[in-house]
C-alpha positions in Angstrom: -6.7 -10.3 20.5 -7.9 -13.3 18.0 -6.4 -13.8 14.7 -9.8 -13.2 13.8 -10.0 -9.6 14.5 -6.4 -8.9 13.5 -7.3 -10.4 10.1 -10.1 -8.0 9.8 -8.2 -4.9 9.8 -9.2 -2.2 8.0 -6.8 -0.7 5.4 -6.1 2.0 7.3 -5.1 0.1 10.7 -8.2 0.7 12.5 -9.6 -2.6 14.0 -12.7 -4.1 12.2 -14.8 -5.5 14.6 -17.9 -7.6 13.0 -21.1 -7.1 14.9 -24.3 -7.7 13.1 -25.6 -4.4 12.0 -29.4 -6.0 11.6 -32.3 -4.0 13.1 -33.1 -5.8 16.4 -36.1 -7.2 14.8 -33.8 -9.5 12.7 -31.5 -10.9 15.5 -31.9 -11.6 18.8 -28.4 -10.9 20.0 -25.7 -8.4 19.3 -22.0 -8.5 19.7 -19.0 -10.2 18.0 -19.3 -13.1 16.1 -16.0 -15.8 17.1 -15.4 -18.1 14.5 -13.0 -20.8 14.7 -10.2 -21.4 12.4 -11.4 -21.6 9.1 -9.2 -23.3 6.2 -9.7 -22.7 2.8 -10.6 -25.9 0.5 -8.8 -26.8 -2.5 -11.9 -26.3 -4.5 -12.1 -22.5 -3.7 -12.2 -20.8 -7.3 -9.0 -19.1 -7.6 -8.9 -17.5 -10.9 -5.9 -19.2 -11.6 -5.8 -22.7 -10.1 -6.0 -25.7 -12.3 -8.9 -27.8 -11.2 -9.4 -31.9 -12.1 -13.1 -31.6 -13.0 -14.6 -28.6 -14.9 -16.8 -26.7 -12.7 -20.5 -27.4 -12.0 -21.6 -23.7 -12.1 -20.7 -20.5 -14.1 -21.8 -17.2 -13.7 -21.6 -13.8 -15.1 -17.9 -13.1 -13.5 -16.4 -15.6 -15.7 -16.2 -13.0 -18.4 -14.6 -10.2 -16.1 -10.8 -9.5 -15.9 -10.5 -8.9 -12.0 -8.8 -12.0 -10.4 -11.1 -11.4 -7.4 -14.3 -11.7 -9.6 -12.6 -14.8 -11.7 -12.1 -16.5 -8.0 -16.1 -16.6 -7.8 -16.9 -17.3 -11.5 -18.3 -20.9 -10.3 -19.9 -19.9 -7.5 -23.5 -21.3 -7.6 -24.4 -17.7 -6.7 -25.5 -16.0 -9.7 -23.3 -13.0 -9.2 -23.3 -9.9 -11.3 -20.6 -7.5 -11.8 -21.1 -3.8 -10.8 -23.1 -2.3 -13.4 -26.5 -1.2 -15.0 -27.5 -4.9 -16.0 -27.8 -5.8 -12.1 -29.4 -2.3 -11.2 -32.0 -2.9 -13.8 -32.9 -6.5 -12.9 -33.3 -5.4 -9.2 -35.7 -2.8 -9.9 -37.5 -4.6 -12.5 -37.9 -7.3 -9.9 -37.9 -5.0 -7.0 -35.2 -7.4 -5.0 -32.8 -6.1 -2.5 -29.2 -6.4 -3.9 -26.7 -8.0 -2.1 -23.5 -6.3 -2.5 -20.4 -8.4 -1.6 -17.1 -6.4 -1.6 -13.5 -7.9 -1.2 -10.3 -8.4 -3.1 -8.3 -11.5 -4.1 -5.7 -11.5 -1.3 -8.0 -11.1 1.4 -8.0 -14.4 3.9 -11.7 -13.7 5.1 -13.1 -13.4 1.7 -11.7 -17.2 0.8 -13.3 -18.1 4.2 -16.7 -16.8 3.5 -16.6 -18.0 0.0 -15.9 -21.8 1.1 -18.5 -21.8 3.6 -21.3 -19.8 2.0 -21.0 -18.8 -1.6 -19.9 -22.3 -2.5 -22.6 -23.7 -0.6 -25.6 -24.6 -3.1 -28.2 -24.3 -0.5 -27.2 -20.7 0.5 -26.7 -19.9 -3.4 -30.5 -20.8 -3.8 -31.5 -18.4 -1.0 -29.5 -15.6 -2.4 -30.6 -16.5 -6.2 -34.4 -16.5 -5.0 -34.4 -13.4 -2.9 -31.8 -10.8 -4.0 -29.7 -9.9 -6.8 -26.0 -10.5 -5.8 -23.3 -8.3 -6.9 -19.6 -9.0 -6.5 -17.0 -5.8 -6.5 -13.4 -5.9 -6.2 -12.7 -3.1 -4.1 -9.3 -2.5 -5.7 -11.1 -2.0 -9.2 -13.8 0.1 -7.6 -12.6 1.9 -4.6 -15.5 4.6 -5.1 -18.2 1.8 -4.4 -16.0 0.6 -1.4 -15.4 3.6 0.2 -19.2 4.8 0.0 -20.6 1.8 1.6 -17.7 1.3 3.8 -18.3 4.7 5.3 -22.1 3.2 5.9 -20.4 0.2 7.5 -17.8 2.3 9.6 -20.5 4.6 10.9 -22.9 2.2 12.1 -20.6 -0.1 13.7 -17.4 1.8 14.5 -15.2 -0.2 12.4 -14.8 -2.4 9.2 -13.3 -4.5 6.8 -13.5 -7.5 4.4 -15.4 -9.0 3.1 -17.7 -6.2 3.1 -21.5 -7.3 3.0 -24.1 -4.8 2.6 -27.9 -5.1 1.7 -28.8 -2.2 -0.8 -32.6 -1.2 -2.1 -33.1 -1.2 -5.7 -31.7 2.5 -6.0 -28.4 1.4 -4.3 -29.3 2.8 -0.6 -27.7 0.9 2.2 -30.1 -0.8 4.9 -28.1 -3.6 6.5 -24.8 -4.2 6.5 -21.7 -6.1 8.0 -18.2 -7.7 7.0 -17.8 -11.5 7.4 -20.8 -13.7 8.4 -20.5 -17.6 9.7 -22.4 -20.3 7.8 -24.4 -21.4 10.5 -26.4 -20.2 13.4 -24.0 -20.4 16.6 -24.6 -19.5 20.5 -27.8 -17.7 19.6 -26.3 -15.7 16.8 -27.5 -16.0 13.3 -25.5 -17.6 10.4 -25.4 -16.3 7.4 -28.7 -18.3 5.6 -30.7 -17.3 8.7 -29.6 -13.6 8.0 -30.5 -13.9 4.2 -33.8 -15.1 5.3 -34.9 -12.6 7.6 -33.6 -10.0 5.6 -35.8 -11.2 2.7 -38.6 -11.4 5.0 -38.5 -7.9 6.0 -38.3 -6.7 2.6 -41.6 -8.7 2.0 -43.3 -7.1 4.5 -41.8 -3.6 5.2 -40.4 -2.8 2.1 -41.5 1.2 2.7 -39.8 1.4 5.8 -36.5 -0.1 4.6 -36.7 2.5 1.2 -37.3 5.2 3.8 -34.2 4.1 6.1 -32.0 4.0 3.1 -32.9 7.4 2.1 -32.2 8.5 5.7 -28.8 6.7 5.8 -27.7 8.8 2.4 -28.6 11.8 3.5 -26.7 11.2 6.8 -23.6 10.2 4.9 -23.9 13.2 2.4 -24.3 15.6 5.6 -21.9 13.8 7.7 -18.9 13.4 5.2 -18.9 17.0 3.6 -15.7 18.5 3.9 -16.5 22.5 3.2 -14.8 25.7 3.6 -14.9 27.1 6.8 -13.7 30.6 6.8 -10.6 29.7 8.7 -6.8 30.5 7.6 -4.3 28.1 6.8 -3.1 26.2 10.2 0.3 27.3 11.5 3.2 25.3 12.9 0.7 24.1 15.8 -0.2 21.5 13.4 3.1 20.2 13.1 3.8 20.6 16.7 0.6 18.7 17.6 1.3 15.7 15.1 5.2 15.3 16.3 3.5 15.2 19.7 0.7 12.6 19.0 3.4 10.4 17.4 5.8 10.8 19.9 3.5 9.9 22.8 2.4 6.5 20.9 6.0 5.7 20.2 7.3 2.1 21.0 10.8 3.0 22.5 11.8 -0.7 22.6 10.9 -2.2 19.0 9.5 0.8 17.2 6.5 1.6 15.8 3.3 3.6 16.9 0.4 2.3 19.1 0.0 -1.3 20.0 -0.3 -4.5 18.0 -1.1 -4.8 15.5 1.4 -2.8 13.9 1.7 -1.4 10.5 4.3 0.0 8.4 2.4 3.4 8.0 5.3 5.2 5.8 3.0 8.4 6.0 4.5 8.7 9.4 7.8 8.4 8.3 7.5 11.0 5.8 6.5 13.3 8.0 9.2 12.6 10.6 11.9 12.8 8.2 10.5 16.0 7.1 10.4 17.4 10.6 14.1 16.2 10.9 15.3 17.9 7.9 13.7 21.3 9.0 15.4 21.3 12.4 17.8 18.6 12.1 20.2 20.2 15.0 17.3 20.3 17.4 16.8 17.7 20.1 13.2 17.3 18.7 14.8 17.1 14.9 17.0 14.1 16.2 14.2 12.4 18.3 12.3 12.3 14.6 15.2 10.8 13.1 16.2 8.4 15.8 12.3 7.1 16.1 12.0 7.0 12.3 15.3 4.9 12.0 14.7 2.8 14.9 11.7 1.7 14.0 12.6 1.0 10.2 15.5 -1.2 11.7 13.2 -3.2 13.7 11.0 -3.8 10.6 13.6 -4.9 8.8 15.1 -7.5 11.5 11.4 -8.7 12.1 9.1 -11.2 10.7 7.1 -8.7 8.6 10.4 -8.6 6.3 10.5 -11.6 4.3 14.4 -12.6 4.9 14.0 -15.2 1.9 12.2 -13.8 -0.8 12.8 -10.0 -0.2 9.9 -7.6 0.3 7.4 -7.0 3.3 4.3 -8.5 4.5 1.1 -6.5 5.1 1.6 -5.9 9.0 2.5 -7.4 12.4 0.3 -9.1 14.7 2.3 -8.4 17.3 4.2 -5.7 19.2 7.9 -7.2 18.1 7.2 -7.2 14.1 7.4 -11.0 14.5 4.3 -12.7 13.4 3.1 -10.9 10.3 0.0 -11.5 7.9 1.9 -12.6 5.4 -0.2 -10.8 2.2 2.3 -8.5 0.2 0.7 -5.8 -1.2 2.5 -3.5 -4.1 1.3 -0.1 -2.5 3.6 -1.1 0.8 6.6 -2.0 -1.4 6.2 1.3 -3.3 6.0 3.4 -0.2 8.4 1.6 1.8 11.1 1.7 -0.7 11.1 5.5 -1.1 11.0 5.5 3.1 14.2 3.1 3.0 15.7 5.3 0.5 15.2 8.5 2.3 16.5 6.7 5.7 19.8 6.0 3.6 20.0 9.4 2.2 19.8 10.7 6.0 22.0 8.2 7.8 24.3 6.8 5.2 24.1 3.7 7.1 24.1 0.8 4.6 21.4 -1.5 6.3 19.0 0.9 4.8 20.3 0.9 1.1 20.2 -2.8 1.4 16.5 -3.0 2.4 15.7 -0.6 -0.4 17.4 -3.1 -2.8 15.9 -6.2 -1.2 12.2 -4.3 -1.8 13.1 -3.8 -5.3 14.6 -7.0 -5.8 11.0 -8.5 -4.6 9.3 -6.2 -7.1 11.4 -6.8 -10.0 11.1 -10.8 -9.6 7.8 -11.5 -8.3 5.2 -8.4 -8.9 6.5 -7.2 -12.6 4.6 -7.8 -15.7 6.9 -8.4 -18.6 5.3 -5.6 -20.6 6.6 -3.0 -17.6 3.5 -2.8 -15.2 3.3 -3.9 -11.9 1.1 -6.7 -10.3 -1.1 -5.8 -7.1 -0.2 -8.3 -4.4 0.5 -11.7 -3.4 -2.0 -14.2 -1.4 -1.2 -14.8 2.7 -2.6 -18.3 2.3 -1.1 -21.3 0.0 -1.3 -25.1 0.1 1.5 -26.6 2.3 2.7 -29.0 0.0 1.3 -30.5 -3.4 -0.9 -33.0 -1.9 -2.7 -30.5 0.7 -6.4 -30.2 0.4 -6.6 -27.0 2.6 -4.5 -23.7 2.3 -2.9 -22.4 5.5 -1.9 -18.5 5.7 2.2 -18.2 5.7 2.8 -22.1 4.6 4.9 -20.4 1.9 6.9 -18.4 4.0 7.5 -20.6 7.5 10.1 -23.3 8.7 10.1 -26.1 11.1 13.7 -26.7 12.7 13.9 -30.0 11.1 13.5 -28.3 7.5 16.5 -26.2 8.6 18.9 -28.7 10.0 18.0 -30.9 6.9 18.5 -28.0 4.1 21.4 -26.5 5.8 23.4 -29.5 6.6 26.9 -28.4 5.2 29.9 -27.3 7.2 30.5 -23.4 7.1 33.7 -22.8 5.0 36.7 -22.5 6.9 35.3 -23.7 10.2 36.8 -27.1 10.4 38.8 -26.2 13.6 35.8 -24.9 15.5 33.9 -27.4 17.5 30.5 -26.6 19.1 29.8 -29.7 21.6 27.7 -28.4 23.6 25.4 -27.0 20.9 25.7 -29.7 18.0 26.5 -33.3 19.3 29.0 -35.5 17.4 29.9 -32.2 15.5 33.4 -30.8 15.0 32.5 -28.0 13.0 30.1 -25.5 12.5 27.4 -26.1 10.3 25.4 -23.7 8.3 22.1 -24.8 10.1 24.1 -23.6 13.4 24.4 -20.3 12.5 20.9 -19.8 10.8 19.2 -21.2 13.7 21.0 -18.8 16.3 20.3 -15.8 14.1 17.0 -16.0 13.1 15.8 -17.5 16.4 14.7 -20.9 15.2 13.1 -23.2 17.8 12.4 -26.8 17.6 8.7 -26.3 19.2 8.6 -23.4 16.8 9.1 -19.6 17.7 5.2 -18.4 17.3 3.4 -18.3 20.5 -0.2 -19.3 21.0 -1.4 -15.9 21.3 -0.4 -15.0 17.9 -1.6 -18.6 16.5 -4.7 -19.6 18.4 -5.9 -21.6 15.6 -2.4 -23.7 15.3 -1.8 -23.3 11.8 1.7 -22.2 12.6 2.5 -25.0 15.3 5.8 -26.2 15.4 6.7 -23.3 12.5 9.2 -20.4 12.8 9.2 -16.9 11.4 12.3 -15.9 10.8 13.3 -13.0 13.3 16.8 -11.1 14.1 16.7 -10.5 17.5 20.3 -10.2 18.3 23.3 -8.6 16.4 25.7 -10.1 14.0 28.3 -9.9 16.2 26.4 -12.2 18.8 25.7 -14.9 16.2 29.5 -14.6 15.4 30.7 -15.0 19.0 28.1 -18.0 19.6 29.4 -19.8 16.7 33.0 -19.1 17.2 33.3 -17.3 13.4 34.4 -13.6 12.2 31.9 -11.7 11.1 32.9 -11.9 7.5 32.7 -15.7 7.5 29.1 -15.1 9.6 27.8 -13.0 6.8 28.5 -15.1 4.2 27.4 -18.2 5.6 24.0 -16.7 6.2 23.9 -15.5 2.5 24.5 -19.0 1.6 21.7 -20.1 3.7 19.3 -17.6 2.3 19.9 -18.6 -1.1 19.4 -22.4 -0.3 16.0 -21.5 1.4 14.9 -19.3 -1.3 15.7 -22.3 -3.9 13.6 -24.8 -1.6 11.2 -22.3 -1.2 10.3 -22.4 -4.9 9.3 -26.0 -5.0 6.6 -25.2 -2.6 2.8 -24.1 -3.8 3.2 -20.5 -4.5 0.3 -18.0 -3.1 -2.3 -17.0 -5.6 -0.9 -13.9 -7.5 -3.1 -10.6 -8.1 -1.8 -9.7 -11.6 -4.3 -6.7 -11.9 -2.3 -3.6 -12.7 -3.7 -0.4 -10.8 -2.6 3.0 -11.9 -2.2 4.6 -8.2 -0.2 1.4 -7.2 1.9 1.8 -10.2 2.6 5.4 -9.6 3.8 4.4 -5.9 5.7 1.9 -7.3 7.4 4.5 -10.0 8.2 6.5 -6.9 9.9 3.7 -5.4 12.1 2.8 -8.1 12.9 6.9 -9.2 13.5 7.7 -5.5 15.9 4.4 -5.0 17.6 5.7 -8.1 18.1 8.9 -6.6 19.5 7.9 -3.3 21.6 5.0 -4.4 22.6 6.6 -7.7 21.2 3.7 -9.7 20.5 4.0 -13.6 19.1 0.4 -13.3 16.4 1.6 -11.0 15.7 4.7 -12.9 15.4 3.1 -16.0 12.7 0.6 -14.4 10.8 3.5 -13.2 10.8 4.9 -16.8 9.5 1.5 -18.6 6.8 1.5 -15.8 5.7 5.2 -17.0 5.8 4.3 -20.4 3.7 1.2 -19.6 1.1 3.4 -17.9 1.1 5.6 -20.6 0.4 3.1 -23.2 -2.1 1.1 -21.1 -3.5 3.1 -18.5 -4.2 6.2 -20.5 -6.6 7.6 -23.0 -4.6 10.1 -25.2 -7.8 11.2 -27.0 -9.7 12.3 -23.7 -6.3 13.1 -21.6 -8.0 11.0 -18.8 -6.4 7.8 -16.9 -7.9 4.6 -16.8 -8.0 2.5 -13.1 -6.5 -0.8 -14.1 -5.5 -3.1 -16.8 -4.8 -7.0 -16.8 -2.3 -9.7 -17.6 -3.9 -11.8 -20.3 -3.2 -15.5 -20.5 -0.9 -15.5 -23.6 1.3 -12.4 -21.6 -0.4 -9.7 -23.4 -2.0 -6.8 -21.8 -6.0 -6.7 -21.9 -8.8 -4.6 -20.5 -12.3 -5.2 -19.9 -15.4 -4.2 -22.3 -16.2 -1.0 -20.4 -12.5 0.1 -18.9 -13.2 1.6 -15.7 -12.0 5.7 -15.5 -9.6 6.6 -13.2 -10.2 7.8 -9.7 -8.5 11.0 -7.9 -6.0 8.7 -6.4 -4.7 7.3 -9.6 -4.0 11.2 -10.6 -2.6 12.3 -7.3 -0.2 9.1 -7.1 1.0 9.1 -10.7 1.4 12.8 -10.9 3.6 12.5 -7.9 5.5 9.4 -9.4 6.1 11.8 -12.5 7.7 14.6 -10.4 9.8 11.7 -8.7 10.8 10.6 -11.9 11.5 13.9 -13.9 14.2 14.3 -10.7 15.8 11.0 -11.4 15.8 11.0 -15.3 15.9 14.9 -16.2 13.3 14.0 -19.2 11.1 17.0 -19.1 8.4 14.8 -21.0 7.3 13.7 -17.6 6.9 16.7 -16.3 5.0 18.1 -18.8 2.7 15.0 -18.8 2.5 15.5 -14.9 1.3 19.1 -15.3 -1.3 17.9 -18.3 -2.5 15.4 -15.7 -3.0 17.9 -12.8 -4.9 20.0 -15.5 -7.3 17.1 -16.1 -7.6 16.3 -12.2 -8.9 19.8 -11.4 -11.1 19.6 -14.2 -12.7 16.3 -12.8 -12.3 15.9 -9.2 -11.7 19.5 -7.7 -14.9 21.0 -5.9 -15.3 24.5 -7.4 -17.5 25.6 -4.4 -15.9 23.8 -1.0 -12.5 23.2 -2.5 -10.5 20.0 -2.2 -10.6 16.9 -4.3 -13.6 14.6 -4.7 -12.7 10.9 -5.0 -15.2 10.5 -7.9 -15.9 12.7 -10.8 -19.4 14.2 -11.0 -21.9 12.6 -13.3 -22.3 8.9 -12.0 -25.4 8.1 -11.0 -24.5 4.9 -9.1 -22.0 6.7 -6.6 -24.6 8.4 -4.6 -22.4 10.0 -2.1 -19.0 12.1 -3.5 -16.7 12.1 -0.8 -13.4 13.7 -0.1 -10.6 11.6 1.4 -9.8 13.0 4.6 -7.2 10.3 6.4 -3.7 9.2 5.5 -4.0 5.2 6.1 -2.0 2.5 4.1 -2.3 4.6 1.7 -2.1 8.5 1.8 -5.1 10.6 1.1 -5.3 11.9 -2.6 -5.9 15.3 -1.1 -2.6 14.9 1.0 -0.7 13.9 -1.9 -2.4 16.4 -4.0 -1.6 19.4 -1.5 2.3 18.5 -1.9 1.7 17.7 -6.0 0.0 21.4 -6.7 3.0 22.9 -4.4 5.4 21.3 -6.4 4.2 22.0 -9.7 3.6 25.3 -8.9 7.4 26.2 -7.6 8.5 24.0 -11.0 6.3 25.9 -13.6 5.8 29.1 -11.8 2.1 28.7 -11.6 0.2 30.6 -9.1 -3.4 29.0 -10.1 -1.6 26.0 -8.6 -0.4 27.6 -5.8 -3.8 29.5 -4.7 -5.4 25.7 -5.0 -2.9 24.2 -2.5 -3.5 26.9 0.0 -7.4 26.4 -0.7 -7.0 22.8 0.2 -4.9 23.2 3.1 -7.3 25.8 4.4 -10.5 23.4 3.8 -8.6 20.7 6.0 -7.5 23.2 8.5 -9.7 22.2 11.7 -8.7 18.7 10.7 -5.0 19.6 10.9 -5.2 21.5 13.9 -7.2 18.9 15.9 -6.1 15.4 14.6 -2.8 16.1 12.3 -2.0 12.4 13.3 -4.9 11.6 10.7 -3.3 13.3 8.0 0.9 13.0 8.5 1.2 13.3 4.7 -1.0 16.6 4.4 1.2 18.0 7.2 4.0 17.4 5.3 2.7 19.7 2.4 1.7 22.3 4.9 5.5 22.4 6.2 6.2 22.7 2.3 4.2 25.4 2.1 5.5 27.0 5.0 9.1 27.0 4.1 10.9 28.8 0.7 11.4 25.9 -1.5 14.8 25.7 -3.0 15.1 25.7 -6.6 18.4 23.9 -7.5 19.1 24.1 -11.4 22.0 22.7 -12.8 23.0 24.1 -16.1 25.0 21.9 -18.2 25.2 19.1 -20.8 23.2 16.2 -19.9 25.6 13.7 -20.7 28.7 15.4 -19.6 30.5 14.0 -16.1 30.6 17.1 -14.5 27.0 17.5 -14.8 26.5 14.2 -13.6 28.6 14.6 -10.6 26.3 18.2 -9.4 23.4 16.1 -9.7 24.6 13.3 -7.6 25.5 15.5 -4.8 22.2 17.0 -4.8 20.9 13.5 -4.3 23.0 12.5 -1.6 21.3 15.1 0.8 17.9 14.9 1.8 15.9 18.3 0.9 12.3 17.8 0.9 11.7 21.0 -0.3 13.6 21.1 -3.0 13.0 21.8 -6.8 15.5 20.1 -9.1 15.9 21.4 -12.7 18.4 20.4 -15.5 18.8 23.4 -17.9 20.9 21.8 -21.1 20.6 24.8 -23.0 17.6 23.5 -25.2 15.8 26.8 -25.9 12.9 24.9 -27.2 12.4 22.7 -24.4 9.3 22.7 -22.1 11.2 24.3 -19.5 13.0 27.0 -21.4 9.6 27.9 -22.5 8.1 28.0 -19.6 10.7 29.6 -17.0 12.0 32.9 -18.2 14.9 32.6 -15.7 16.2 29.5 -17.5 17.5 31.0 -20.6 20.0 33.7 -18.4 21.7 31.0 -16.9 25.2 30.6 -18.2 27.9 27.7 -17.5 31.1 29.1 -15.7 34.3 28.5 -17.5 32.4 26.0 -19.8 31.8 23.8 -17.2 28.5 22.4 -15.5 27.5 25.0 -12.8 24.9 24.9 -9.8 22.3 27.8 -9.1 20.5 27.6 -5.6 17.7 29.8 -5.5 14.6 30.7 -3.6 11.6 32.2 -5.6 14.1 32.0 -8.5 16.3 34.5 -7.0 19.8 32.9 -7.0 22.5 32.7 -5.0 26.4 32.8 -6.8 26.6 29.9 -9.2 29.2 27.3 -8.4 30.9 24.6 -10.4 32.5 22.0 -7.9 31.0 19.5 -5.8 32.7 20.9 -2.7 31.1 24.4 -3.5 27.8 22.9 -4.2 27.9 20.9 -1.0 28.7 24.2 1.0 25.5 25.8 -0.5 23.4 22.9 0.1 24.8 22.3 4.0 24.8 25.9 5.1 21.5 27.9 3.6 
């Protein structure tokens, strides 16, 4: 598989091929474009790079805040942001709209900009014949989703940049993804395509308008999710989901399916929850083994950044070795939760260490000083200060010569050890000897041609651990403790050296939904690792979202905010309202945060946001949640997300949120909504549950009897903290954890009639373990609580 196909993967992991979708009258040949290796020139606008000369061009995007839009602010293309000004102009001049959708860390978006959008002659064609609109898919997932559905429906896959031609009333007629700059082997280049589409619009305008209407009608019909009259699925959904995952499992290297391999945290969530429900069965143990082995292999692989921490987007190979080097906030947030749960279940310090590793990276490199979290780091960067071309991975890879030069010191205490066969003339073990062995460093590089067909990583090494620490110790004739110390020293040296390199572009946009995922990451880590530091970081981020991404007057969330030049937080002139995933992910985060810090204000806000989500997005006729609220005439198709991908479906997350809130607040309305939602997706859950593993988790929760664990005690008392720590030492996916501190005026005491009836035994913190708020005999020691939690 070429790197072109790999880099154009969609966010949910499906392959994104780019055959032309033009009508046959526009092109003579169909098939796949096969571009050569494209490198990005320094003149590419990035929204943050310094340039020696003032830009020759400036368009309307210069007034935007999105880093992606700012990257295109100095193209010779007369770009418009998505908005009424562009729509009105298209109608007034009766021109087609060219819609280009991408994001700031998208490799092939950079390539198409350099080749086409920075080309003056191409810009002239675009400006003459089209109204060109640029959209950041992370700002406007509604626009992206609607037109990506068109692309996927007509060509079987999609990716970014997404290129779609629309009628003046926004109906799609032609589309694709990346288009090369020149005609090649009978396939049209971008300028040729532009000219042919312009000619067709001039000659067959009525036909294209009619085609656009038919396309929208078909999309409405084929994407509708409605009530079917069926009941909620039973255990057959979890059985089939397990079977589908087990059949695709890679026993040797972990993961599911063939390369490229994605982390897919939703799969781990399902496996862990199924394990918890039947921990003593063979299937339960297999669930745990598949999840833990995959997480271990990911941590050892090149998809994990061993020097600067965190995880890259995905692996291009089966071995988790050569990644697409982009780092996304949504991966870090979900994987922090996954590794924290892995530690809760296994008590293996490896998983605790990787949880800390992820949070170290996010705290250092993706955190705004005001408390929010940035979106992403790019895969591409300049190899050195004088380079004029960006390359993917250049910030992260190493030559063997680099390693030998930088790690030339002897390992402390190794003067009596000689590796004469390995290091000529050396009478002791050098740091580089240990590092080269442990991380698979090769003089000629450790990346095969198959995974680097364009030679960008030639002679370079992507760090990967293929053996055990004991193997490295044995070869280097060191004890394990000395070897670990030496490797830690090596990583610190290389981290310092890496900071001297030109850094990848940072997308400093802050998105509500992704901040929600990261809040969950810190909150869950705070629980599992008993870390007040992590819990307080989650609290700080939640306060940031409430201050900068929430309109108190309307009770509505905003989609995003931005880091200003002076370090302040800024907003665009017309803020983008939140979408359903912003509500769903944040509500889940607030529930997780309450269970970490026990501040009822977060639980109360979660309930308020759930009511607002219901008001804005719930389909009162067909059930489940639309991705966008009603009333936006520019979104021609209101869809319901029905697949868990790189990010879980908002409907999947909402199903669990509704169930958790229903049990927290004894709210039957939310229980009914959850059951209606699960019923609507019943057919999909029965036939292809692997498409919705997160929703299968909600289904399993709905079919279980939730455990209400109530700790009655003084908030700051040591015995209260000990009981809470005991609860968090276990993975209990169907639990509802409440701290009852005796405050009769609190939100929970006013909501739950049972709380005022619960007393402390012998004036000590006391645990009540309940089902349907019918409680077992209370206990007030850690040992007794452990017994209740392990022997239900």
